[in-house]
C-alpha positions as CSV (number, residue, x, y, z in Angstrom):
1,M,-17.7,-12.3,1.8
2,N,-14.5,-10.4,1.2
3,K,-12.8,-8.0,3.5
4,R,-11.9,-4.4,2.9
5,Y,-9.0,-2.5,4.3
6,C,-8.2,1.1,4.0
7,L,-4.8,2.5,4.7
8,A,-3.1,5.8,4.4
9,L,0.7,7.0,4.0
10,D,2.4,10.2,2.9
11,L,4.6,11.0,0.1
12,K,7.6,13.4,0.5
13,D,6.2,16.8,-0.4
14,D,8.0,17.5,-3.6
15,E,6.3,17.7,-6.8
16,V,8.9,16.0,-8.9
17,L,9.2,13.0,-6.6
18,I,5.4,12.7,-6.5
19,K,5.3,12.6,-10.3
20,E,8.1,9.9,-10.4
21,Y,6.1,7.9,-7.9
22,E,2.8,8.1,-9.9
23,E,4.9,7.2,-12.9
24,Y,6.1,4.1,-11.3
25,H,2.6,3.1,-10.4
26,R,1.4,3.5,-14.1
27,H,4.0,0.7,-14.7
28,V,4.1,-1.4,-11.7
29,W,6.4,-4.4,-11.9
30,P,4.7,-7.7,-13.0
31,E,6.5,-9.3,-9.9
32,I,4.8,-6.9,-7.7
33,L,1.4,-7.5,-9.2
34,K,1.9,-11.3,-8.9
35,S,2.8,-10.8,-5.3
36,I,-0.3,-8.8,-4.5
37,K,-2.6,-11.3,-5.9
38,D,-0.7,-14.2,-4.4
39,S,-1.2,-12.8,-1.0
40,G,-5.0,-12.7,-1.3
41,I,-5.7,-9.1,-2.4
42,E,-8.0,-9.3,-5.1
43,Q,-8.3,-5.6,-5.8
44,M,-6.1,-2.7,-4.8
45,Q,-6.5,0.8,-5.5
46,I,-4.4,4.1,-4.5
47,Y,-5.8,7.7,-4.4
48,R,-3.7,10.8,-3.6
49,T,-4.7,14.2,-2.6
50,G,-1.7,16.5,-2.1
51,N,1.0,14.3,-0.6
52,R,-1.5,12.0,1.3
53,L,-2.1,8.6,-0.2
54,F,-5.3,6.4,0.4
55,M,-5.3,2.7,-0.4
56,I,-8.2,0.5,-0.5
57,M,-7.7,-3.2,-0.5
58,E,-10.5,-5.9,-1.2
59,T,-9.1,-9.3,-0.1
60,K,-10.1,-12.8,0.1
61,D,-11.6,-13.8,3.5
62,D,-8.3,-15.6,4.6
63,F,-6.1,-12.7,4.0
64,N,-4.0,-11.5,6.8
65,F,-1.2,-8.9,7.1
66,E,1.2,-11.2,9.0
67,K,1.0,-13.7,6.1
68,K,1.6,-10.9,3.5
69,A,4.6,-9.6,5.5
70,A,6.1,-13.1,5.7
71,M,5.8,-13.6,1.9
72,D,7.2,-10.1,1.1
73,I,10.3,-10.6,3.2
74,T,11.3,-13.6,1.2
75,N,10.5,-12.0,-2.3
76,E,13.6,-10.2,-3.6
77,K,11.6,-8.1,-6.1
78,V,9.2,-7.1,-3.6
79,Q,12.1,-6.0,-1.2
80,Q,13.6,-4.0,-4.2
81,W,10.3,-2.3,-4.9
82,E,9.7,-1.3,-1.4
83,Q,13.2,0.1,-1.0
84,L,12.6,2.0,-4.2
85,M,9.3,3.4,-3.2
86,W,10.6,4.7,0.2
87,K,12.6,7.2,-1.7
88,Y,9.2,8.8,-2.2
89,Q,7.4,7.9,0.9
90,Q,7.3,9.2,4.4
91,A,5.8,7.9,7.6
92,L,2.6,9.3,8.9
93,P,2.7,11.3,12.1
94,G,2.3,8.8,15.1
95,S,3.4,5.9,13.3
96,I,6.3,3.6,14.9
97,P,9.6,3.3,13.2
98,G,9.8,1.2,10.1
99,E,5.7,1.5,9.7
100,K,4.5,2.7,6.2
101,W,1.0,2.3,5.3
102,M,-1.2,2.5,8.4
103,L,-4.5,0.8,8.7
104,M,-7.4,3.4,9.1
105,E,-10.3,3.0,11.3
106,K,-13.7,3.1,9.9
107,I,-15.8,5.7,11.6
108,F,-18.9,5.9,9.5
109,E,-20.9,3.8,7.3
110,T,-24.4,4.4,5.8
111,D,-27.3,2.0,6.7
112,K,-27.2,-0.9,4.2
């Protein structure tokens, strides 16, 4: 069985920057897509309302965020991408310094 994670992040509330951010995500660098798959993320989707982003990740059972972070820190292209994306992103209220995407807590699920 795969795992599902839901995360949130805000964009800077600027229509021009939001359009640029979306354009980058229509043409994500191949090295970024490879790093996502290599970390054990099988499917990733990002949704937006206003300047709020919502990410859904479907991962392999052995996926963990620490392993992904360790892989990312040594990947020059991922570091370039993250630095570029930070131009458009802003931390959520209540986040700790340097924290971007925040893991969301599931509070409801219909009976299966």
